[in-house]
KOLGU-943165 format. One record per atom (N, C-alpha, C): residue number from 0; x, y, z; residue in one letter. Coordinates in steps of 0.02 Angstrom, whole numbers, plus 50000, padded with zeros to 5 digits. Atoms other than C-alpha are relative to their C-alpha. Layout:
BEGIN
seq,east,north,up,type
NUM,X,Y,Z,a
...
//
This chain:
BEGIN
seq,east,north,up,type
0,49989,50007,50071,m
0,52545,51216,51429,m
0,49938,49968,49968,m
1,50059,50027,50033,e
1,52395,51190,51316,e
1,50021,49960,49939,e
2,49987,50040,50059,t
2,52390,51057,51184,t
2,49952,50020,49945,t
3,50042,49982,50056,a
3,52323,51091,51011,a
3,49945,49948,49991,a
4,50056,50045,50011,t
4,52152,51017,50978,t
4,49987,49996,49925,t
5,50013,50010,50071,l
5,52128,50942,50807,l
5,49925,50000,49988,l
6,50072,50001,50014,p
6,51959,50965,50723,p
6,49976,49927,49993,p
7,50029,50066,50004,i
7,51845,50814,50735,i
7,49971,49991,49929,i
8,50026,50015,50067,v
8,51810,50737,50565,v
8,49944,49949,50009,v
9,50056,50046,49989,p
9,51636,50658,50568,p
9,50009,49936,49959,p
10,50000,50064,50036,t
10,51618,50476,50519,t
10,49927,49979,49990,t
11,50067,50025,50015,t
11,51469,50375,50459,t
11,49987,49935,50038,t
12,50017,50064,49969,l
12,51377,50226,50529,l
12,50032,49943,49961,l
13,49968,50053,50040,a
13,51446,50122,50385,a
13,50073,49990,50024,a
14,49931,50005,49975,y
14,51623,50162,50446,y
14,49999,49968,50070,y
15,50003,50025,49932,a
15,51575,50128,50628,a
15,49984,49925,50001,a
16,50017,50072,50001,k
16,51500,49958,50583,k
16,50061,49958,49979,k
17,49938,50036,50016,k
17,51669,49910,50509,k
17,50045,49997,50062,k
18,49959,49998,49940,v
18,51758,49963,50669,v
18,49970,49953,50053,v
19,50034,50041,49951,f
19,51629,49882,50783,f
19,49971,49939,49964,f
20,50018,50053,50046,s
20,51627,49725,50677,s
20,49964,49940,50033,s
21,50030,50055,49963,r
21,51549,49614,50810,r
21,49928,49985,49979,r
22,50069,50010,50020,g
22,51375,49636,50737,g
22,49952,50032,50049,g
23,50042,49966,49950,t
23,51307,49711,50898,t
23,50039,50058,50029,t
24,49957,49947,49975,g
24,51430,49853,50911,g
24,49980,50070,49980,g
25,50021,49933,50022,a
25,51344,49996,50820,a
25,49926,49997,49982,a
26,50073,49999,50011,f
26,51158,50036,50826,f
26,49979,50068,49975,f
27,50022,49937,50029,g
27,51087,50169,50713,g
27,49925,50003,49990,g
28,50071,49988,50011,s
28,50920,50229,50648,s
28,49961,49938,49980,s
29,50034,50060,50024,e
29,50876,50067,50559,e
29,49984,49954,50059,e
30,50010,50044,49942,d
30,50898,49968,50720,d
30,49947,50029,50047,d
31,50047,49968,49954,l
31,50802,50094,50826,l
31,49930,50002,49969,l
32,50065,50000,50033,n
32,50662,50106,50697,n
32,49965,49933,50011,n
33,50027,50067,49991,r
33,50638,49917,50709,r
33,49980,49988,50073,r
34,50011,50015,49929,a
34,50650,49909,50899,a
34,49943,50041,50030,a
35,50047,49954,49967,f
35,50541,50059,50942,f
35,49945,50025,49955,f
36,50052,49979,50048,d
36,50428,50076,50790,d
36,50004,50075,49988,d
37,49988,49930,50014,l
37,50504,50244,50745,l
37,50012,50011,49925,l
38,49981,49983,50068,d
38,50542,50333,50582,d
38,50051,50056,50003,d
39,49948,49951,49986,l
39,50708,50420,50613,l
39,50034,50029,49938,l
40,49965,49976,50059,g
40,50768,50441,50435,g
40,50074,49981,50002,g
41,49929,50017,50005,i
41,50954,50446,50401,i
41,50037,50019,50065,i
42,49960,49987,49940,d
42,51086,50443,50537,d
42,50040,50064,49992,d
43,49956,49942,50001,p
43,51176,50604,50582,p
43,50072,49978,50000,p
44,49928,50017,49996,p
44,51366,50609,50569,p
44,50019,49980,50071,p
45,49975,50021,49935,i
45,51459,50524,50710,i
45,50061,50043,50015,i
46,49948,49952,49984,m
46,51570,50650,50798,m
46,50055,49972,50044,m
47,49944,50031,49965,f
47,51686,50525,50882,f
47,50055,49988,49948,f
48,49945,50012,50048,p
48,51857,50524,50796,p
48,50011,49925,49990,p
49,49987,50070,50017,k
49,51910,50362,50712,k
49,50041,49966,50055,k
50,49958,50029,49948,e
50,52043,50333,50845,e
50,49959,49984,50064,e
51,50041,50011,49941,e
51,51915,50350,50984,e
51,49952,49941,49990,e
52,50043,50057,50014,q
52,51799,50225,50900,q
52,50040,49935,50004,q
53,49957,50059,49996,t
53,51942,50101,50882,t
53,50015,49983,50073,t
54,49986,50010,49929,r
54,51988,50124,51065,r
54,49938,49974,50036,r
55,50062,50022,49969,a
55,51806,50102,51116,a
55,49988,49926,49986,a
56,50008,50071,50017,r
56,51800,49935,51025,r
56,50047,49958,50042,r
57,49951,50036,49958,e
57,51958,49880,51118,e
57,49975,49994,50072,e
58,50027,50000,49932,l
58,51868,49924,51281,l
58,49933,49965,50004,l
59,50063,50037,50004,d
59,51716,49818,51227,d
59,49940,50046,50011,d
60,50057,49954,49999,q
60,51603,49969,51211,q
60,49962,49993,49934,q
61,50038,49997,50063,y
61,51469,49994,51080,y
61,49975,50070,49988,y
62,50023,49935,50022,l
62,51406,50143,50984,l
62,49925,49997,49988,l
63,50072,50000,50009,i
63,51222,50186,50992,i
63,49975,50070,49988,i
64,50034,49936,50011,r
64,51115,50325,50925,r
64,49944,50004,50051,r
65,50053,49988,49951,q
65,51006,50393,51064,q
65,49949,50048,49971,q
66,50054,49954,50019,v
66,50839,50475,51032,v
66,49964,50021,50064,v
67,50033,49974,49941,g
67,50746,50582,51155,g
67,49925,49996,49999,g
68,50073,50002,50005,t
68,50568,50564,51090,t
68,49977,49938,49963,t
69,50030,50056,50034,g
69,50455,50424,51034,g
69,49964,50022,49937,g
70,50036,49986,50063,k
70,50348,50413,50878,k
70,49946,50054,50010,k
71,50053,49951,49985,d
71,50214,50519,50963,d
71,50028,50069,50015,d
72,49969,49935,49986,g
72,50340,50660,50991,g
72,50010,50013,50075,g
73,49992,49991,49928,k
73,50334,50637,51180,k
73,50068,49972,50022,k
74,49935,50024,49976,p
74,50492,50609,51284,p
74,50001,49924,50008,p
75,49991,50072,49993,l
75,50557,50431,51279,l
75,50028,49987,50070,l
76,49982,50010,49930,t
76,50560,50389,51465,t
76,49994,49925,50017,t
77,50008,50069,49977,v
77,50569,50227,51563,v
77,49925,49984,50005,v
78,50073,50010,49994,e
78,50383,50250,51598,e
78,49969,49986,49931,e
79,50029,50011,50067,s
79,50342,50264,51411,s
79,50022,49934,49970,s
80,49977,50065,50025,l
80,50449,50111,51371,l
80,49961,49943,50034,l
81,50040,50051,49965,c
81,50358,50009,51506,c
81,49931,49996,49970,c
82,50067,49999,50029,a
82,50192,50063,51432,a
82,50000,49972,49929,a
83,49998,50023,50070,q
83,50243,50032,51250,q
83,50009,49925,49995,q
84,49984,50071,50006,f
84,50311,49858,51281,f
84,49966,49957,50053,f
85,50034,50035,49947,e
85,50201,49810,51429,e
85,50049,49958,50042,e
86,49945,50032,49963,n
86,50365,49763,51515,n
86,50014,49929,49976,n
87,49985,50066,50028,k
87,50385,49613,51399,k
87,50052,50006,49945,k
88,49949,50004,50052,l
88,50532,49567,51290,l
88,50006,49927,49982,l
89,50001,50071,50018,g
89,50507,49405,51198,g
89,49962,49961,50053,g
90,50030,50040,49947,d
90,50472,49276,51332,d
90,50017,50025,50070,d
91,49978,49975,49935,g
91,50551,49379,51470,g
91,49974,50070,50014,g
92,50019,49932,49979,k
92,50533,49545,51559,k
92,50049,50050,49970,k
93,49958,49946,50025,l
93,50599,49706,51483,l
93,50040,50030,50058,l
94,49968,49972,49941,f
94,50637,49775,51656,f
94,49993,49950,50057,f
95,49999,50048,49946,y
95,50685,49668,51805,y
95,49951,50019,50055,y
96,50044,49977,49946,h
96,50594,49773,51935,h
96,49932,50019,49973,h
97,50065,49973,50017,n
97,50413,49822,51936,n
97,50006,50076,50007,n
98,49983,49929,49997,y
98,50459,50001,51893,y
98,49944,50045,50024,y
99,50051,49952,49976,p
99,50290,50087,51917,p
99,49993,49999,50076,p
100,50008,50003,49928,q
100,50275,50024,52096,q
100,50063,50020,50038,q
101,49937,49987,49966,t
101,50458,50039,52140,t
101,50026,50071,49990,t
102,49969,49936,50017,y
102,50509,50200,52052,y
102,49951,50051,49971,y
103,50051,49958,50032,g
103,50344,50282,51999,g
103,50002,50074,50014,g
104,49996,49929,49984,v
104,50386,50449,52080,v
104,50068,50030,49983,v
105,49932,49977,50014,e
105,50569,50461,52026,e
105,50004,50033,49931,e
106,49993,49964,50063,s
106,50620,50584,51889,s
106,50031,49956,49946,s
107,49970,50042,50052,f
107,50729,50453,51801,f
107,49948,49955,49968,f
108,50053,50042,50027,y
108,50570,50351,51778,y
108,49948,50041,49961,y
109,50055,49961,50028,l
109,50444,50488,51739,l
109,50020,50050,49946,l
110,49985,49944,50044,t
110,50535,50628,51648,t
110,50067,49997,49963,t
111,49934,50002,50032,d
111,50717,50589,51607,d
111,49997,49961,49935,d
112,49996,50035,50065,s
112,50749,50543,51426,s
112,50070,50008,49972,s
113,49931,49996,50027,p
113,50908,50511,51326,p
113,50012,50066,49964,p
114,49979,49942,50039,r
114,51004,50657,51252,r
114,50010,49976,49929,r
115,49993,50023,50069,p
115,50986,50639,51063,p
115,50072,50007,49975,p
116,49933,50000,50028,g
116,51147,50597,50972,g
116,50033,49932,50008,g
117,49962,50062,49995,w
117,51281,50464,50970,w
117,50034,49996,50067,w
118,49965,50010,49938,t
118,51355,50390,51127,t
118,50036,49933,49999,t
119,49964,50062,49991,l
119,51482,50257,51171,l
119,49982,49973,50069,l
120,50024,50030,49938,v
120,51422,50136,51304,v
120,50040,49937,50015,v
121,49964,50060,49978,s
121,51514,50004,51403,s
121,49951,49942,50005,s
122,50043,50059,49994,r
122,51445,49827,51400,r
122,49997,49976,50073,r
123,49997,50023,49932,d
123,51489,49805,51583,d
123,50002,50060,50047,d
124,49995,49945,49953,i
124,51485,49908,51741,i
124,50073,50017,50013,i
125,49932,49979,49985,i
125,51639,50006,51789,i
125,50023,49966,50065,i
126,49976,50036,49940,p
126,51743,49903,51912,p
126,50003,50046,50061,p
127,49998,49962,49938,g
127,51722,49963,52091,g
127,49945,50051,50008,g
128,50051,49948,49996,s
128,51569,50070,52054,s
128,49934,49974,50030,s
129,50062,50028,49972,a
129,51435,49951,52122,a
129,50004,49997,50075,a
130,50004,50006,49928,g
130,51380,49957,52302,g
130,50037,50053,50039,g
131,49966,49945,49965,v
131,51468,50121,52343,v
131,49959,50064,49991,v
132,50037,49937,50005,n
132,51405,50297,52372,n
132,50023,50042,49940,n
133,49985,49956,50057,y
133,51415,50442,52249,y
133,50074,50016,49995,y
134,49929,49983,50002,i
134,51592,50490,52298,i
134,50040,49938,49979,i
135,49966,50062,50019,g
135,51647,50308,52283,g
135,49991,49985,49926,g
136,50012,50010,50072,q
136,51566,50295,52111,q
136,50041,50049,49959,q
137,49962,49949,50035,t
137,51647,50458,52056,t
137,50074,49981,49998,t
138,49930,50021,49996,q
138,51816,50393,52115,q
138,50012,49940,49954,q
139,49992,50059,50042,a
139,51790,50225,52026,a
139,50000,50020,49926,a
140,50002,49976,50069,i
140,51744,50314,51864,i
140,50065,50035,49982,i
141,49938,49964,50010,s
141,51894,50428,51882,s
141,50059,49952,49991,s
142,49946,50049,50004,d
142,52011,50281,51912,d
142,49997,49961,49935,d
143,50010,50037,50063,y
143,51937,50188,51763,y
143,50022,50042,49940,y
144,49980,49956,50055,l
144,51961,50337,51648,l
144,50076,50008,49997,l
145,49927,49990,49997,v
145,52140,50365,51706,v
145,50037,49936,49982,v
146,49963,50062,50008,g
146,52193,50183,51709,g
146,49984,49961,49937,g
147,50020,50043,50055,k
147,52095,50103,51568,k
147,49986,50039,49936,k
148,50021,49965,50061,v
148,52016,50226,51447,v
148,50056,50044,49972,v
149,49948,49953,50024,y
149,52154,50358,51438,y
149,50070,49977,50018,y
150,49936,50028,49978,g
150,52296,50247,51506,g
150,50062,50033,49971,g
151,49939,49968,50021,g
151,52450,50355,51495,g
151,49991,50065,49961,g
152,50012,49938,50037,q
152,52369,50497,51397,q
152,49976,50054,50048,q
153,50025,49945,49960,e
153,52323,50667,51462,e
153,49923,49999,50000,e
154,50073,49998,49994,l
154,52145,50676,51528,l
154,49972,50065,49973,l
155,50033,49937,50019,p
155,52025,50801,51451,p
155,49985,50041,50063,p
156,50008,49954,49944,a
156,52000,50953,51563,a
156,49938,49985,50042,a
157,50062,50013,49963,v
157,51821,50906,51610,v
157,50010,49944,50051,v
158,49988,50054,49953,y
158,51883,50746,51693,y
158,50051,50020,50053,y
159,49949,49977,49952,t
159,52035,50828,51774,t
159,49967,50042,50054,t
160,50032,49957,49951,s
160,51924,50957,51858,s
160,49959,49959,50050,s
161,50038,50042,49954,v
161,51814,50820,51933,v
161,50047,49964,50047,v
162,49951,50035,49958,r
162,51966,50723,51997,r
162,50026,50047,50055,r
163,49974,49952,49952,l
163,52028,50881,52083,l
163,49949,50016,50054,l
164,50053,49983,49952,k
164,51860,50906,52170,k
164,49988,49946,50053,k
165,50010,50053,49951,i
165,51864,50739,52263,i
165,50051,50011,50056,i
166,49953,49988,49945,p
166,51939,50777,52434,p
166,50041,49937,50013,p
167,49957,50060,49989,p
167,52089,50662,52469,p
167,49976,49955,50057,p
168,50023,50040,49943,h
168,52014,50606,52636,h
168,49936,49962,49984,h
169,50062,50033,50019,r
169,51854,50550,52546,r
169,50010,49946,49947,r
170,49987,50049,50052,k
170,51938,50442,52414,k
170,49997,49929,50030,k
171,50001,50070,49978,n
171,51912,50254,52426,n
171,50070,49975,50011,n
172,49933,50026,49988,p
172,52058,50158,52498,p
172,50024,49957,49943,p
//
């Protein structure tokens, strides 16, 4: 039995800042322009429904606009951030590790950049996802989505299909 999908009504950053009233709960173009010396212009509509934004706030998540390129038009990668900020943030380090020496050949350092658009991000790691392998992390994420994020609601198909792919004998105890 399929459930009807309601159309998503876009919201604005002004609305999101009311929902995420903590002051550090919604980051848009103005914030990114200041932090990264960009000129992004106006924020695009936020395609998360109002109910999902409210639920995200309850889960202590925040809303952030991601950009994929820097001011020079090149991909915004960990490598470019290290170079732009010389790994300094105020009196501390921007990145804990010495990324060029530790990860200088990895794609997440050299080429991966954020997907442009809005995203909801957790302030903390997902319980049970640290110190385990890929299958353990997938299981922890699945359990978190079922138990905390969607608690009692039907999971979207994309998550259900992943849960079905984890072999029962491989699930964490």
